[in-house]
C-alpha positions as CSV (number, residue, x, y, z in Angstrom):
1,M,16.4,3.8,2.2
2,T,16.7,4.9,-1.4
3,R,20.2,5.3,-2.8
4,I,21.1,7.0,-6.1
5,I,24.4,7.7,-7.9
6,L,24.9,11.5,-7.7
7,L,28.1,12.0,-9.6
8,S,30.4,9.9,-11.8
9,F,33.9,11.3,-12.5
10,T,36.5,10.5,-15.1
11,L,40.0,10.6,-13.8
12,S,41.6,13.1,-16.0
13,A,41.4,15.8,-13.3
14,I,42.9,13.4,-10.7
15,A,45.7,12.5,-13.1
16,F,46.4,16.2,-13.6
17,L,46.6,16.8,-9.8
18,A,49.0,13.8,-9.5
19,R,51.3,15.2,-12.2
20,S,51.3,18.6,-10.4
21,E,52.6,17.0,-7.3
22,S,55.2,14.9,-9.1
23,P,56.6,16.9,-12.0
24,D,59.0,14.1,-13.0
25,T,56.3,11.5,-13.4
26,T,55.5,11.0,-17.1
27,A,53.6,7.7,-17.0
28,T,49.8,7.6,-17.4
29,R,47.9,6.3,-14.4
30,S,44.8,4.2,-14.9
31,L,42.4,4.4,-12.0
32,D,38.9,3.0,-11.4
33,E,35.8,5.1,-11.8
34,I,34.8,7.1,-8.7
35,V,31.2,6.7,-7.7
36,V,29.7,9.0,-5.0
37,M,26.7,7.5,-3.3
38,G,24.1,9.7,-1.6
39,E,20.5,9.8,-0.5
40,K,17.6,11.5,-2.2
41,P,15.4,13.3,0.3
42,Q,12.1,11.4,0.9
43,V,10.2,14.1,2.8
44,K,10.4,17.8,2.5
45,G,8.3,20.4,4.3
46,A,6.8,23.9,3.6
47,D,3.7,25.8,4.7
48,G,2.6,23.0,6.9
49,I,2.8,20.5,4.0
50,M,4.8,17.3,3.7
51,I,6.1,16.8,0.1
52,V,6.9,13.1,-0.3
53,D,8.9,11.6,-3.2
54,L,6.7,8.5,-3.4
55,P,7.9,7.3,-6.8
56,E,11.4,6.7,-5.3
57,I,9.9,5.0,-2.2
58,V,7.8,2.5,-4.3
59,K,10.0,2.0,-7.3
60,D,11.0,-1.5,-6.2
61,K,7.8,-2.4,-4.5
62,P,5.3,-4.8,-6.0
63,V,2.7,-2.1,-6.8
64,T,1.3,-1.2,-10.1
65,N,-1.2,1.6,-9.3
66,I,-1.6,4.7,-7.2
67,L,-4.0,3.2,-4.7
68,E,-1.4,0.6,-3.7
69,A,1.4,3.1,-3.7
70,L,-0.3,5.4,-1.2
71,G,0.0,2.8,1.5
72,Y,3.8,3.5,1.6
73,L,3.4,7.2,2.5
74,P,4.5,8.2,6.0
75,G,1.6,7.8,8.4
76,V,-0.7,6.2,5.8
77,T,-2.3,2.8,6.1
78,N,-3.9,0.9,3.2
79,N,-6.4,-1.4,4.9
80,N,-7.7,-3.7,2.2
81,G,-7.9,-0.8,-0.2
82,M,-9.2,1.8,2.3
83,I,-6.8,4.7,2.9
84,W,-6.3,6.0,6.4
85,L,-3.9,8.8,7.5
86,T,-2.6,8.4,11.1
87,G,-3.5,11.4,13.2
88,A,-6.3,12.5,11.0
89,S,-10.0,11.7,11.7
90,D,-10.6,11.4,8.0
91,V,-8.6,12.1,4.8
92,T,-9.6,13.3,1.3
93,I,-7.6,12.4,-1.8
94,I,-7.3,14.9,-4.6
95,L,-5.2,14.9,-7.8
96,N,-3.3,18.0,-8.8
97,G,-5.1,20.1,-6.3
98,E,-8.3,20.1,-8.3
99,L,-11.8,19.5,-6.9
100,T,-14.6,17.4,-8.2
101,N,-17.1,15.4,-6.1
102,M,-16.8,11.6,-6.4
103,P,-18.1,8.8,-4.3
104,L,-15.5,6.9,-2.3
105,Q,-15.8,3.6,-4.2
106,N,-15.4,5.5,-7.6
107,L,-12.4,7.3,-6.2
108,Y,-10.6,4.1,-5.2
109,Q,-11.5,2.4,-8.4
110,L,-10.0,5.3,-10.4
111,L,-6.9,5.3,-8.2
112,Y,-6.6,1.5,-8.8
113,T,-6.7,2.0,-12.6
114,T,-4.2,4.9,-12.6
115,P,-0.6,3.7,-13.1
116,V,2.0,4.4,-10.5
117,E,4.2,5.7,-13.3
118,R,2.1,8.9,-13.5
119,L,3.3,10.0,-10.1
120,K,5.5,13.1,-9.7
121,N,5.2,13.4,-5.9
122,V,2.6,13.4,-3.2
123,E,1.7,16.2,-0.8
124,V,0.4,15.2,2.6
125,M,-1.6,18.1,4.2
126,Y,-2.9,17.5,7.7
127,T,-4.5,21.0,7.2
128,A,-5.5,21.7,3.7
129,P,-5.6,25.4,2.7
130,A,-9.2,26.6,2.2
131,K,-8.5,27.3,-1.5
132,Y,-8.7,23.5,-2.1
133,H,-12.4,23.6,-0.9
134,V,-11.6,20.7,1.4
135,S,-11.7,20.8,5.2
136,G,-9.2,18.7,7.2
137,A,-6.5,16.3,6.0
138,V,-5.8,15.9,2.3
139,I,-3.5,13.7,0.2
140,N,-2.7,15.6,-3.0
141,V,-1.4,13.3,-5.7
142,V,0.7,15.3,-8.2
143,L,1.0,13.8,-11.6
144,K,3.4,14.3,-14.5
145,T,2.4,16.6,-17.3
146,P,3.1,15.6,-20.9
147,T,4.5,17.9,-23.6
148,P,3.9,17.8,-27.4
149,L,7.3,16.2,-27.8
150,D,6.2,13.2,-25.8
151,G,3.6,12.1,-28.5
152,L,1.1,9.4,-27.6
153,Q,2.0,7.7,-24.3
154,G,0.3,5.1,-22.2
155,Q,0.1,1.6,-20.8
156,I,-2.1,-1.4,-21.0
157,R,-2.8,-3.5,-17.9
158,A,-4.3,-7.0,-17.3
159,G,-4.7,-8.7,-13.9
160,Y,-6.2,-11.6,-12.1
161,N,-7.1,-11.8,-8.4
162,Q,-7.8,-15.1,-6.6
163,A,-9.4,-14.9,-3.2
164,H,-12.3,-17.2,-2.3
165,Y,-13.4,-16.7,-5.9
166,G,-11.5,-15.3,-8.9
167,S,-11.8,-11.8,-10.2
168,Y,-10.1,-10.2,-13.2
169,G,-9.9,-7.0,-15.1
170,G,-7.8,-4.7,-17.3
171,G,-7.3,-1.1,-18.2
172,L,-5.9,1.4,-20.6
173,A,-4.3,4.7,-19.7
174,A,-3.1,7.2,-22.3
175,T,-2.2,10.8,-22.8
176,Y,-1.5,13.0,-25.8
177,A,-0.4,16.6,-26.1
178,V,-0.4,18.8,-29.2
179,G,0.1,22.6,-29.3
180,H,-1.8,24.0,-26.3
181,W,-4.1,20.9,-26.1
182,T,-3.7,18.0,-23.7
183,F,-5.9,14.9,-23.8
184,D,-6.1,12.3,-21.1
185,L,-7.9,9.0,-20.9
186,N,-8.1,6.3,-18.2
187,Y,-10.4,3.3,-18.6
188,G,-10.8,0.3,-16.4
189,L,-13.0,-2.8,-16.7
190,S,-13.3,-5.4,-14.0
191,R,-15.3,-8.5,-13.2
192,T,-15.5,-9.0,-9.4
193,K,-16.8,-11.9,-7.4
194,S,-16.7,-11.5,-3.6
195,W,-17.2,-13.8,-0.6
196,N,-17.8,-12.9,3.0
197,H,-18.4,-15.1,6.1
198,E,-19.6,-14.1,9.6
199,E,-20.6,-16.1,12.6
200,T,-22.7,-14.4,15.3
201,W,-23.8,-15.3,18.8
202,S,-26.5,-13.1,20.4
203,N,-27.5,-13.7,24.0
204,H,-30.6,-11.5,23.9
205,L,-32.4,-10.3,27.0
206,F,-36.1,-10.0,26.3
207,D,-39.2,-10.3,28.5
208,G,-37.1,-11.1,31.6
209,R,-35.1,-14.0,30.1
210,R,-32.2,-14.7,27.8
211,T,-32.5,-16.2,24.4
212,I,-29.4,-17.4,22.5
213,I,-29.6,-16.8,18.8
214,E,-26.8,-18.2,16.6
215,D,-26.3,-17.4,13.0
216,N,-23.8,-18.4,10.3
217,M,-23.9,-16.1,7.3
218,R,-22.1,-16.3,3.9
219,R,-22.5,-13.6,1.3
220,I,-21.6,-13.9,-2.3
221,G,-21.5,-10.9,-4.7
222,R,-20.6,-10.2,-8.2
223,N,-20.6,-7.3,-10.7
224,W,-19.1,-5.7,-13.8
225,S,-17.5,-2.3,-13.2
226,N,-16.6,0.2,-15.9
227,T,-14.5,3.2,-14.7
228,I,-13.9,6.1,-17.1
229,Y,-11.9,9.3,-16.7
230,A,-11.4,11.6,-19.7
231,S,-10.2,15.2,-19.8
232,A,-9.3,17.8,-22.5
233,S,-7.3,20.9,-21.6
234,W,-6.6,24.0,-23.7
235,K,-4.2,26.3,-22.0
236,T,-5.8,27.0,-18.6
237,L,-9.3,25.8,-19.6
238,K,-10.1,22.2,-18.6
239,L,-13.1,19.9,-19.2
240,T,-13.3,16.6,-17.2
241,Y,-15.6,13.6,-17.1
242,N,-15.5,11.0,-14.3
243,G,-17.9,8.1,-14.5
244,Q,-18.5,4.6,-13.2
245,I,-21.1,2.2,-14.4
246,T,-21.8,-1.0,-12.3
247,S,-23.8,-3.7,-14.0
248,D,-24.9,-7.3,-13.4
249,Y,-24.9,-6.5,-9.7
250,K,-26.1,-9.4,-7.6
251,T,-25.5,-10.3,-3.9
252,R,-26.9,-13.3,-2.1
253,S,-26.6,-14.0,1.6
254,L,-27.1,-17.5,3.0
255,S,-28.0,-17.6,6.7
256,S,-28.4,-20.6,8.9
257,G,-28.9,-20.9,12.6
258,T,-31.3,-20.8,15.5
259,L,-34.1,-19.1,13.6
260,G,-33.8,-21.3,10.5
261,N,-32.3,-21.0,7.0
262,F,-32.7,-17.7,5.1
263,T,-31.7,-16.7,1.6
264,N,-31.5,-13.0,1.1
265,S,-31.0,-11.9,-2.5
266,Y,-30.2,-8.4,-3.9
267,R,-29.9,-7.5,-7.5
268,G,-29.5,-4.4,-9.6
269,E,-32.6,-3.9,-11.8
270,A,-30.6,-1.5,-13.9
271,P,-26.9,-0.5,-14.0
272,A,-25.9,1.8,-11.2
273,G,-24.4,4.9,-12.7
274,Y,-22.2,7.7,-11.4
275,H,-21.5,10.6,-13.8
276,N,-19.6,13.8,-13.1
277,I,-18.7,16.5,-15.6
278,A,-16.6,19.5,-14.5
279,L,-15.3,22.7,-16.1
280,R,-12.5,24.8,-14.7
281,Y,-10.8,28.0,-15.9
282,T,-7.7,29.7,-14.4
283,A,-7.2,33.4,-15.4
284,P,-3.8,35.0,-15.7
285,F,-4.5,37.4,-12.9
286,G,-4.9,34.7,-10.2
287,M,-8.6,33.9,-10.4
288,S,-10.1,30.5,-10.9
289,V,-13.7,29.6,-11.5
290,G,-15.3,26.2,-11.9
291,G,-18.3,24.0,-11.5
292,D,-19.4,20.5,-11.9
293,Y,-22.6,18.5,-12.2
294,T,-23.1,15.0,-10.7
295,C,-25.8,12.5,-11.4
296,Y,-26.1,9.2,-9.5
297,T,-28.8,6.5,-10.1
298,E,-29.3,3.2,-8.4
299,H,-32.3,0.7,-8.6
300,R,-32.1,-2.6,-6.8
301,S,-34.5,-5.2,-5.5
302,Q,-34.5,-7.6,-2.6
303,T,-36.2,-10.9,-1.9
304,L,-36.1,-12.8,1.4
305,F,-36.9,-16.5,1.8
306,K,-37.0,-18.7,4.9
307,D,-36.2,-22.2,3.5
308,T,-38.6,-22.2,0.5
309,D,-41.2,-19.9,2.1
310,Y,-41.4,-16.4,0.7
311,Q,-41.0,-13.7,3.4
312,L,-40.8,-10.3,1.7
313,A,-39.7,-8.4,-1.3
314,S,-38.8,-4.7,-1.8
315,E,-37.5,-2.2,-4.4
316,S,-35.1,0.6,-3.5
317,R,-34.3,3.6,-5.7
318,Q,-31.9,6.5,-5.4
319,N,-31.6,9.4,-7.8
320,I,-29.3,12.3,-6.9
321,D,-28.6,15.5,-8.8
322,R,-25.9,17.6,-7.4
323,Y,-24.6,21.0,-8.6
324,H,-21.4,22.6,-7.4
325,V,-19.8,26.0,-8.3
326,Y,-16.8,27.9,-6.9
327,T,-14.5,30.8,-7.4
328,D,-11.1,31.6,-6.0
329,Q,-8.8,34.6,-6.1
330,E,-5.1,35.0,-5.2
331,H,-3.0,38.1,-4.7
332,Q,0.7,38.2,-4.1
333,L,1.6,41.1,-1.8
334,G,5.3,40.9,-1.4
335,K,6.1,37.9,0.8
336,W,2.4,37.5,1.6
337,Q,-0.2,35.7,-0.4
338,L,-3.8,36.6,0.1
339,N,-6.5,34.2,-1.1
340,Y,-10.3,34.2,-0.8
341,G,-13.2,32.6,-2.5
342,A,-16.7,31.1,-2.2
343,E,-18.5,27.9,-3.2
344,F,-22.1,26.7,-3.3
345,L,-23.4,23.1,-3.5
346,H,-27.0,22.1,-4.1
347,S,-28.2,18.5,-4.2
348,K,-31.6,16.9,-4.8
349,D,-32.0,13.4,-3.4
350,H,-35.1,11.5,-4.6
351,S,-35.1,8.1,-2.9
352,S,-37.8,5.5,-2.4
353,Q,-38.3,2.1,-0.9
354,F,-41.4,0.0,-1.6
355,Y,-42.3,-3.4,0.1
356,H,-44.5,-5.9,-1.6
357,T,-46.0,-6.7,1.8
358,D,-47.2,-4.7,4.8
359,V,-44.3,-5.8,7.1
360,T,-42.4,-2.5,6.7
361,P,-43.7,1.0,5.8
362,D,-42.7,2.4,2.4
363,F,-41.3,5.8,1.7
364,D,-41.0,8.0,-1.4
365,D,-39.1,11.1,-0.3
366,T,-37.2,14.0,-1.8
367,N,-34.5,15.8,0.3
368,Y,-32.9,19.1,-0.8
369,E,-29.6,20.1,0.7
370,D,-27.7,23.3,0.3
371,V,-24.1,24.2,1.5
372,A,-22.8,27.7,1.0
373,S,-19.4,28.9,2.2
374,F,-16.9,31.8,2.0
375,Y,-13.3,31.7,3.0
376,V,-10.3,34.1,3.4
377,G,-6.7,32.8,3.8
378,T,-3.1,33.8,3.7
379,Q,0.3,32.2,3.5
380,C,3.8,33.5,3.9
381,S,7.4,32.4,4.2
382,F,10.0,34.2,6.3
383,G,13.8,34.0,5.8
384,W,14.4,33.0,9.4
385,G,12.7,29.6,8.9
386,L,8.9,30.0,9.4
387,S,6.3,29.4,6.7
388,F,2.6,29.0,7.2
389,N,-0.9,29.0,5.7
390,A,-4.0,30.0,7.6
391,S,-7.6,30.4,6.7
392,A,-11.1,30.8,8.1
393,K,-14.3,29.6,6.5
394,G,-17.9,30.4,7.2
395,E,-20.3,27.7,6.2
396,Y,-24.1,27.5,6.1
397,F,-25.8,24.0,5.9
398,H,-29.5,23.4,5.3
399,N,-31.8,20.5,4.6
400,K,-35.3,19.8,5.8
401,Y,-34.0,18.2,9.1
402,H,-31.3,20.7,10.1
403,H,-29.8,24.1,9.3
404,N,-26.8,25.7,11.0
405,W,-23.9,28.0,10.6
406,N,-20.3,26.8,11.1
407,F,-17.0,28.5,11.6
408,I,-14.1,26.5,10.3
409,P,-10.5,27.7,11.0
410,Q,-7.4,26.0,9.6
411,L,-3.7,26.5,10.3
412,G,-0.6,24.8,9.0
413,A,3.0,25.9,9.8
414,T,6.5,24.7,9.2
415,Y,9.7,25.8,10.9
416,Y,13.3,24.8,10.2
417,K,16.8,26.3,10.4
418,T,18.1,23.6,8.1
419,P,16.2,21.0,6.0
420,K,17.6,18.3,8.2
421,S,15.4,19.3,11.1
422,I,11.8,20.3,10.3
423,F,8.9,21.0,12.7
424,Q,5.3,21.2,11.5
425,L,2.1,22.2,13.3
426,N,-1.4,21.6,11.9
427,L,-4.8,22.6,13.3
428,S,-7.9,21.8,11.4
429,T,-11.7,21.3,11.7
430,R,-14.0,19.3,9.4
431,R,-17.7,18.8,9.2
432,I,-18.9,15.2,8.4
433,Y,-22.2,14.8,6.7
434,P,-24.4,11.6,7.0
435,L,-25.1,9.4,4.0
436,Y,-28.1,10.5,1.9
437,W,-29.9,7.2,2.3
438,E,-29.7,7.1,6.1
439,L,-31.6,10.4,6.3
440,H,-34.7,8.8,4.8
441,G,-35.2,6.3,7.6
442,G,-35.7,3.3,5.4
443,T,-35.3,-0.3,6.6
444,N,-33.4,-3.2,5.1
445,H,-34.0,-6.7,6.4
446,I,-31.1,-9.1,6.7
447,N,-33.3,-11.9,8.1
448,D,-36.1,-12.4,10.7
449,Y,-33.8,-11.2,13.4
450,S,-31.5,-8.5,12.0
451,T,-32.4,-5.2,10.3
452,I,-30.6,-2.0,9.1
453,V,-32.6,1.1,10.0
454,G,-32.1,4.6,8.7
455,N,-32.1,7.7,11.0
456,P,-33.7,11.0,9.9
457,T,-32.5,12.7,13.1
458,L,-28.8,11.9,12.3
459,R,-26.8,15.1,12.6
460,P,-23.6,16.2,10.9
461,Y,-20.7,16.4,13.3
462,I,-17.4,18.2,13.5
463,N,-13.9,16.7,13.8
464,Y,-11.2,18.7,15.4
465,D,-7.6,17.6,14.6
466,A,-4.2,18.7,15.8
467,Q,-0.8,17.3,14.7
468,L,2.8,18.2,15.7
469,S,5.4,16.5,13.4
470,Y,9.1,16.4,13.5
471,I,11.0,15.4,10.3
472,L,14.6,14.4,10.8
473,K,17.1,14.2,7.9
474,Q,14.1,14.5,5.5
475,K,13.1,10.8,6.0
476,Y,12.4,10.1,9.7
477,V,9.0,11.4,10.8
478,A,7.4,11.5,14.3
479,T,3.9,12.8,14.7
480,L,2.1,13.6,17.9
481,Y,-1.6,14.0,17.3
482,L,-5.0,14.6,18.9
483,Q,-8.4,13.9,17.3
484,Y,-11.8,14.9,18.7
485,G,-15.1,14.1,17.1
486,D,-17.9,16.2,18.6
487,N,-21.2,14.1,18.3
488,A,-19.3,11.6,16.2
489,S,-21.6,9.0,14.6
490,V,-21.3,5.2,14.7
491,Q,-23.2,2.2,13.5
492,L,-23.3,-0.9,15.7
493,P,-25.7,-3.8,16.5
494,Y,-28.1,-3.2,19.3
495,Q,-30.4,-5.9,21.0
496,S,-33.8,-4.3,21.3
497,P,-35.4,-4.7,24.8
498,D,-38.9,-4.7,23.2
499,A,-38.6,-7.6,20.8
500,L,-36.2,-10.3,19.6
501,S,-34.7,-7.9,17.1
502,L,-31.2,-6.9,16.4
503,I,-31.0,-3.3,15.0
504,Y,-28.1,-1.7,13.1
505,Q,-28.6,2.0,13.1
506,T,-26.1,5.0,12.8
507,I,-26.5,7.3,15.7
508,N,-24.7,10.3,17.1
509,T,-22.6,9.8,20.3
510,D,-21.2,12.4,22.7
511,Y,-17.7,12.3,21.3
512,K,-14.8,10.2,20.1
513,R,-11.3,11.2,21.2
514,T,-7.9,9.8,20.2
515,I,-4.4,10.9,21.2
516,G,-1.3,9.2,20.0
517,L,2.3,9.2,18.6
518,N,3.2,7.8,15.2
519,L,6.8,7.0,14.2
520,H,8.0,6.4,10.6
521,V,11.5,5.1,10.3
522,P,13.0,4.0,6.9
523,F,16.4,2.3,6.9
524,S,18.5,0.1,4.6
525,V,21.4,-2.4,4.7
526,G,23.6,-1.8,1.6
527,L,21.7,-2.0,-1.7
528,A,20.1,-5.4,-1.0
529,W,17.6,-4.6,1.9
530,N,15.4,-1.6,2.0
531,A,12.9,-1.3,4.9
532,T,10.4,1.0,6.7
533,A,9.3,0.5,10.3
534,T,6.0,2.1,11.5
535,A,4.9,2.3,15.2
536,N,1.7,4.0,16.3
537,I,0.6,3.9,19.9
538,F,-2.6,5.8,20.8
539,H,-5.4,6.0,23.4
540,Q,-8.9,6.0,22.1
541,R,-12.1,6.9,24.0
542,E,-15.7,6.9,22.8
543,K,-18.5,8.0,25.0
544,A,-22.3,8.2,24.6
545,D,-24.9,9.1,27.3
546,R,-27.6,7.9,25.0
547,F,-26.9,4.9,22.7
548,H,-30.5,3.9,22.0
549,D,-31.7,3.5,25.7
550,I,-28.3,2.8,27.3
551,S,-25.0,4.6,27.7
552,F,-21.3,3.6,27.3
553,D,-17.8,5.0,28.0
554,N,-15.3,2.8,26.3
555,S,-11.5,3.5,26.2
556,K,-8.3,1.5,25.4
557,W,-4.6,1.9,24.6
558,I,-3.9,0.5,21.1
559,F,-0.7,-0.3,19.3
560,Y,-0.2,-0.6,15.5
561,G,3.1,-1.7,14.0
562,A,4.3,-2.5,10.5
563,L,7.6,-3.5,8.9
564,N,7.8,-3.2,5.1
565,N,10.8,-4.9,3.5
566,T,12.2,-4.9,-0.1
567,F,15.1,-7.0,-1.3
568,R,17.1,-6.7,-4.5
569,F,19.9,-9.1,-5.5
570,S,21.9,-6.3,-7.2
571,Q,21.6,-2.6,-8.0
572,N,20.3,-3.2,-11.6
573,C,18.6,-6.5,-11.0
574,P,15.2,-6.5,-12.7
575,V,13.6,-8.6,-9.9
576,S,12.7,-7.3,-6.5
577,L,11.1,-9.1,-3.5
578,S,8.9,-7.6,-0.8
579,V,7.8,-9.0,2.6
580,D,5.6,-6.9,4.8
581,F,4.3,-7.5,8.4
582,S,1.5,-5.7,10.1
583,Y,-0.1,-6.0,13.6
584,I,-2.7,-4.1,15.6
585,S,-3.5,-4.9,19.2
586,P,-7.1,-5.3,20.6
587,S,-9.0,-2.1,19.7
588,L,-12.5,-0.7,20.0
589,Q,-15.4,0.8,18.1
590,G,-18.1,2.6,20.1
591,I,-19.5,0.1,22.6
592,A,-17.7,-2.8,21.0
593,D,-14.3,-4.4,21.6
594,L,-12.3,-5.7,18.6
595,S,-9.7,-8.5,18.7
596,A,-6.0,-8.2,17.7
597,L,-5.1,-8.6,14.0
598,W,-1.9,-9.5,12.1
599,R,-0.9,-10.2,8.6
600,V,2.0,-11.1,6.3
601,D,2.1,-9.9,2.7
602,T,4.7,-10.9,0.0
603,G,5.3,-9.9,-3.6
604,V,7.7,-10.2,-6.5
605,K,8.1,-7.6,-9.2
606,W,9.9,-8.3,-12.5
607,T,10.6,-5.7,-15.2
608,F,11.7,-6.9,-18.6
609,G,11.5,-6.2,-22.4
610,K,12.9,-3.4,-24.4
611,K,13.8,-0.5,-22.1
612,R,12.0,-2.6,-19.4
613,C,8.6,-1.6,-20.9
614,C,7.0,-4.7,-19.5
615,E,6.2,-5.5,-15.8
616,L,5.0,-8.6,-14.1
617,V,3.9,-8.5,-10.5
618,L,2.9,-11.4,-8.3
619,K,1.5,-10.5,-4.9
620,T,0.0,-12.4,-2.0
621,D,-1.9,-10.4,0.7
622,D,-2.5,-11.8,4.2
623,I,-0.9,-15.2,3.6
624,F,-2.3,-16.7,6.8
625,N,-5.7,-15.1,6.5
626,R,-5.6,-13.4,9.9
627,W,-6.8,-9.8,9.1
628,S,-10.4,-10.3,10.2
629,P,-11.6,-9.2,13.7
630,T,-13.9,-10.7,16.3
631,M,-16.3,-8.1,17.7
632,T,-17.6,-8.4,21.3
633,I,-20.2,-6.4,23.1
634,I,-20.9,-7.1,26.8
635,H,-22.3,-4.0,28.5
636,A,-25.6,-2.8,30.1
637,G,-27.5,-6.0,29.2
638,Q,-26.0,-6.2,25.7
639,D,-24.3,-9.6,25.0
640,Y,-23.3,-10.1,21.4
641,R,-20.3,-11.5,19.5
642,M,-19.5,-11.5,15.8
643,K,-16.5,-13.4,14.3
644,V,-15.6,-12.2,10.8
645,K,-14.2,-15.1,8.8
646,D,-13.7,-13.4,5.5
647,M,-11.2,-14.6,2.9
648,T,-8.7,-11.8,3.3
649,R,-5.9,-13.9,1.7
650,N,-5.7,-13.2,-2.0
651,F,-3.2,-13.8,-4.8
652,K,-2.8,-11.1,-7.5
653,L,-1.1,-11.5,-10.9
654,T,-0.7,-8.3,-13.0
655,F,0.9,-7.7,-16.4
656,I,1.7,-4.2,-17.7
657,W,3.0,-3.1,-21.1
658,R,4.0,0.6,-21.4
659,F,4.5,2.3,-24.7
660,N,6.4,5.4,-25.7
661,G,8.0,6.1,-22.3
662,F,4.7,6.8,-20.6
663,K,4.6,10.0,-18.5
664,L,1.3,11.6,-17.8
665,K,-1.1,14.3,-16.9
666,D,-3.7,15.2,-14.3
667,T,-6.9,13.7,-13.2
668,N,-9.0,15.0,-10.4
669,I,-11.1,13.5,-7.6
670,I,-12.2,14.2,-4.1
671,D,-14.7,13.6,-1.3
672,T,-16.1,10.6,0.5
673,S,-19.2,8.8,-0.7
674,R,-22.6,9.7,0.6
675,F,-24.4,7.7,-2.1
676,G,-25.9,4.2,-2.1
677,T,-28.9,2.4,-0.8
678,S,-27.0,-0.6,0.8
679,K,-25.7,1.2,3.9
């Protein structure tokens, strides 16, 4: 619970009242200062949107960037850097309500390099208005805007992360405003070395008998990553560049088991590059127009050896050009706001895969994709407590495999008599598109037994979400939710009945349905202990009448709980301590059952220097290394188990120096990734 000093009175007025009651009293009375303590609202609601004062929530937490801070939002879970919003099938993160297209890994890298001090607030939208050109749930990160009086502001960051191997990096964030111009720069450089470990047992039924295939696999990866964000704004015209260049990319997997010892090596033959340039203009009469161009390139090679014997080699390339334009118009008609607009997205995906042997067929393919849409929406606030936004979008999707029309309605509503008791209802739909690489049907070999196979017949699917939230006293949140994925896709291992072969392939199921209740309860004990408890209980069901050549209907009740604690020794103490606990009961994914998980995270944050311009953060995630699941499949002749033994325990040390007060401007990102050849 965040506490602030609201008012501080001198006692001249009190002394005056005392003299009024006692005319004969002439002596001066000296009394202590009166301090009135109160609570700053954490969550507000309007138009179906939760507005969260995230800077106050995380001010004592051991977080240094926006990606880490988002994990403390009501209903949000940060699972090893992946952001999930409870009650939503998927969530898109945008900054300052602006839209560009960015792959997921680039988005998270940019959030990781963006200082938490830039935050103004965060808007959680289970149903994003259509004017954002995003369907479904959205987290809108609103950032501070500089003025010419601020001068040059920024911060420099350096950090080290020790997991199985050490990784390190740094970054610079700066902003400058002069006249009608605003300039923004965010640059991050990191050297990452990763390690993963899996043990698998496959009791494979083939040719009328069972064969047990055991495998112990370790994967080691490394790369250099450069993340760049730069923008220049003049009045209402804004030019933005987002980019990420990954170089020296190498991954090697070492596999030993029943079938022998395998070494599978991947390397980038050239730096993988993502580049996006966007232009946006907002007219004074309510119209906005914009567009962006995205270029993505990747070229990697693979070699597979059994002991010292050469097995195969391949080269994979992906070159994507994507063009996106949109226009929006708003009209204010009394209490009502009318908005409408259109957008068009065209992409060209030229991908290829060539094997140096005849083991697997090659492909060299170009896939064109077009998405066109038009929307109309409205929003209004009534004096008796109701505010809402509603929109309807018509969308046309086309590529060489599929084409279809979609109708996508959205509704978000808020009702309250007083801010202490708020109800919100959200209804949304969202179309999920498959990864570009999967649509080409390529094959990646893990070893002689396991392969990853693409699926040209993979179809986009639609998620339907509904949430009913109750916000009490602007801090306690209860959310009842329903998620339904029609023809939802899943990638899981499958033991082929025709050969000793384990196949990973993404396929469409009949549906995935989840219904649950999430509770978010912050509390505190004095000024020393500040905590937030989260409880989420839900029922999940996944069904497929045709999963390869079998069917499944898997369901389970699941519980997730977390307790985040922050301790301070005094109100102005520069040191804060955090201890966080998380647990999830046995869960499921498609035909597979997953084991229970738990973790304990700790951290210390120390601010020091002139005006506390320096910050040192020490953080240990998953101290006991228990946040890795065991996956079990025993159904319809399938008998498979995978135990993930990754090093999820890691130690982070981060130093930050801020100069000139450091407030900042806007960046913009969105979308989940469909890029990459290693899916």
